[in-house]
C-alpha positions, 0 to 999 in steps of 0.5 A: 531156613528162613533166617538164612535168607537174611544172610544171603544175596541172590546174585552178583556179577563181578564182570558187570561191575567191571564192564558196564557195556556188554560186548554182544548187547546190540544183537540177539543171541541164542544162549544155551544153558546146561544146569547142574546134574551130577553124573547126568551131565553125560546127557549134556554131552549128547546135546553138545554133540548135536550142537557141534554136528548141526549148529554153527556153534563157533559164532560168539555173536550168534550163540553163547553158553552158560552152566553150573557144576557139570553143566558148566563143564559141558558149556566150557566144552562148546565155548572153547572148541573141545571135541565133545565126543572125545571128551565124553568118551574119555570121561566114560572110559577113564573117570567113571570107573575111578569115580563112578562109585566113589564121589570123593575121587570125582573132583580130582578126575575133573582136574585131570580132564581140564588139564588134558582137554582145556585148550591154552587159549580157552580163556580167549575163546570163552570170554563173553561166550561162556557164563559160569554160575558159582556160589561165592562164600564170604566171611561177612553177610551175605555169606553166600551169593550166586556169582556169574563169571563171563570174562577170563583173563588167563587159562588158569582163571577159566580152569579155576572157575570151571573147577570151582563150579563143580566143588561139591561141599564134603566131596571136595572138602569142607573149605570152598575152592579158591579162585585166585584174586576173586575169592572162595567158591562152592558148586554152582548147584548150591545156587539154582539158576532160577535165582540168577539172571542169565 
């Protein structure tokens, strides 16, 4: 295990490399982080519903969201304006009966949910508001590294990043999930958020 650390980098941010200035760097902003949680991400939806009901959550200068795996899906729900109550009800009524006891069907249900609920302008409303933690896979050392994405140029890019953050090895196949023009990724769960500066 300790030998694997030689071929591991703890953090990279493709957005920081492209955009030296942070859009909301001059103001203090509340960041709410939803970590990976398997099926327990349904509890995150309870937090999302509370935020929708009690906090002015659509002010990007005041509040932002981050997450990995199922937590990234809930963070994306808030950043893109999806109704958390409607999405969580849909997950419980449709996805859980299909994939609740068969995790090999889970990622397909994730794609169906993203297709049905992710607004077409989600990439615009989520840029600089949502931070998604991914595990980038490379053929050269470092083979694995945590990557944070917070800028999305197209709907398909935010779709791919959210889906990649949930790509569990074995259940999603042995190969990492491709995000066009950026690389191959596994579930953000492989990279604990304590190792990555949010």
